[in-house]
N, C-alpha and C positions, 0 to 999 in steps of 0.2 A: 693556923691556917695560912698557907703560903701565898694563896691567890689575893688576899686583901692586905693592903698596906694602910696602916693606921696612920692618921695625921701626926705630923711631928709636933713636939712640945712648943716649937716656936711659932707654929702656925696660928693664925687668929681663930681658926676652926677646930682647935684641939679638942678632942674628947678622949677619955680613957679607953684603953684597948677594949675592955669588957663592955663598956657602953657602946662602943663602935660596933663590935660584933653582934650585940643585941639589936642594934638598928639595922644592920646588914641583914640578919636573918628574919627580922620583922618584915622588911621590904620584900624579901625573897618569897614570902608567903602570899604576896598580892596576886599572882596568877591563879593560885589555888582558890583564894577568896572570889575572884572574878568567876571562875567556873562554878563555884557553889552558888553565886547569886544568879547565874544563868539557869540552873535546874529549877525545875518547878517544885515548890514545896510538896512534900508527901506526908500525909497523916496516916499513921498506923494506929487503928483503933483497938485492935485485939478483941473486937466483937465479930463473931461469927454470924453470917446471915442465917436467919431461920424464918421460914414462912409463917410459922405459927405464932411468933411473937412479934410485937411492934418493934422496929428499929429505933434506935436512938441516935443523936448526932454525936460526933466524935467529941471526946472529953476536951473541956475549954483548956485544961492544964496542958495537953499535948499540942494544941494549936498555939497556945500562948508561948510554950517553949520554942516552938519553931520559929514563931514572929520574933521573939526576943533574940534568938541566935542570928536570924537573918539581919536584924537592925544592927547588932553588934559587928557583923561582918561588913555591912554597908558602911558603918562609921569608920572602920578601919581603913577601908578602900578610899573613902572621902578624905580622911586624914592624910594618906600618901599623896593623892591627887592635888589637894589643897596646898600642902607643902611644896610639891613640885611647881605648881602654878605661882606660889609665892617667890620661890627662889629662881625659877627658870623663865617664867613667862612663856613666850612663844616656844621655847625649847623643852617645855614640860613633857610632851610625849616622848621626845628623844631620851630625856633624862629617865623617864619611867621604864622605857625599853632596856636602857643600860643598867639601871640600878636593880629593878624588879625582876627583869627576865634574864640578867646576866650577859647581855650581849656586850662584847668589847668595842671600843671606840673604832677599831678598823672595820668592823661590821657596819657600825652606825655611818661611818664615813662612806662606805660603799652604797649604802642605802640613801645617801644625800643629806646627811645632817648638815645644817647651814652654819657650822661654827668650826673653829679651829680646836686642835686637841688641848691646848693649855686652857682656853676658856671652859671647854666641857669639864676638864678635871676640877677647875676651880668651882664651878657651878655644883658639880658633884660632892665635893668636899662641903660646901655650904649646905647643901641638901642634908647630908648626914648630921651635920651640926644641928640644923633646925629640927630634924626628926627626932634627935635625941632629947630636945626640950619638949617635944609634943607627945612622946609615948611614955 
């Protein structure tokens, strides 16, 4: 992957290349998870409506599966957000835009990020390091 530069071995935030790429791809799923959480949960029952018969409520197994899936997605989003808050504080939303949505520093700078390039990249390296411990 040419667009991702792994931390150098001499860096205090060094993580192996494979771990680094796992963290990057984990974080890149954040927008998809956010969209999934915004959707209304849909329960497909597989029961056809018939006037002559009494209708039953959806199977608890289906509802349970959807609930468990949504909780798991919420926990993943919360993990990314908590790590960003821990590492970046006030810059967390900028860090999430850069790391999860793939916006380069120049784009963030044009939108008004309140820090310099060196500080942003240092925070981003630390974020990857901390996320590698949490996932």
